[in-house]
N, C-alpha and C positions, 0 to 999 in steps of 0.2 A: 590572769595576766593583772600586771599590775597597770595602775593606772596611767594613764597620760596625762601632759600638762608640759607648757610652752618648755620646764630645765629639760623635761625627760624623752622628749619625741622625735629626735634627730636618732636615727639608727645606722651603726657602725659595725660592720662586720670585722672583726681584728685580721683574721685572712686576706681576707680583700685590701680594706682601706688600710692598714698599716703593713703587716705581712711580706705582700705582695710588693705593693710601692716600692719599699726599702729593698726588696732583694732585686728589683728592677731596673733600682736608682744605684746600686752597688755593682751590679753587673754592668751596667752603662760606664760608669766610672772606671770599673775593669778593664775592660774591652779599649778604652780611649788608653789607659795608662800601657797593656800590651800594644797597641797598634804601634803607640809612639817609639817601643822599644823592640821591634821588630829587626831584628838584624838578617835573618834570609831573606833574602832578593828574591829567591826562584819561590816559596810558598809564602809571602807576605797575602799573598791575597786569601789564602786558608788560615794562617796563624794569627793574621793581625786585623785583616777586614770584615770577616765570617762573622767573630763573633760581635763584634760590633754592630754589624746590620741584623744579627738576632738579637742584643739587646734592643736595639730601634723600634724595631719590630714588637717585642716585646712591650714598649712604651706604648705605642699607640695601639695595640689591642687594649692593654688596660687602658685607656682612655676612651676608645672608642667602643667596648663594650658599654662602660660604667654608661656611656651617653646618649646610646641608642636603648638599653633599659628605661634609662629615665625619660628620655625623651616619648616615649611609648606608654610607660606611665603618667607621665605629665598628659597626655592627648585622652588618656583614660578618665584620669579624674577630671578635664574640661568635661566630657561628655556626660558624668554621672551627676555633675554639680549643674551641669544646664538640665538634666532631667530631675535631680531635688529640688533645684530653683522652681519650674514650672509645677512639681507637686506640690509643695510649699505654698509658693506666690501665684499660680497661675500665669505664668510669664517666664518667658527663657529668662537666663541668666544675662544681665546688666551687661549690653556692646562696649561700656566703657572701662570697666576690669578690664586690668590685666593678668595675662598667664599667672603669673607668678602671688598676683591677690588673689584668685578664683581657687589654688592651691591654698596658701593660707586658708581660704577661708571652708576647708574638708573639711577642718577639726570645730567648726562651729555647732554645736549643739541646735538640731531644726526649732528652736523655740527661740532662737536670739542671732539665725541666721540671714532674715530678710532686713532686720536693721542692724546688722553689722554690717553686710552686705551694701546697704542704702549709703551707711556712716564711711565705706569705702569707697567708694566714688566720690561721695561731695567731698570729704578731707582728705583723700586722696593719699589714704594710708600705707606705707610700706607694708609688706608681707609680715615683717617681724611685730611692728606694732597690731596689726591685726590680730595674731597668735596671740599678741600681748594681753586684747583687747578680750578674749574669748573667757566666760566666766563658768560656762560645763563645757568641759571638754568633752570632744567625739573624738574616738581613742582611734586609731587606724594602724592596724596589727601586722596587716598585709600589703607594705611599703617594701622595696627591691634596696 
């Protein structure tokens, strides 16, 4: 596996993040155009409204499937980092750290975790700044 760092740690799956999103967007636009142009008043629900409802449902599924997966992942990361903090420093993660800061800190190596965690609290570092401050990157290849 390639070494992770700030520039290459984001993970995108082409079929999901790009292809599925574009296809759902195209379906929604075409369904709206179709609904506007339906001439048959007796079957407009089937030929006009139903495709629009399917496109909306697909869009909602696309959004919520990703949201539920990342929400669960964030919860697991908070638990892992709490345990890691206890293992390294003998205390739980500082309660002043935000969820986003904790998620960014997971990339810090054990040697710099405690100091970077304290710095994140004291300087109110943004997640992006935390990631940029990491000298020894701890890769996470198992993210969703």
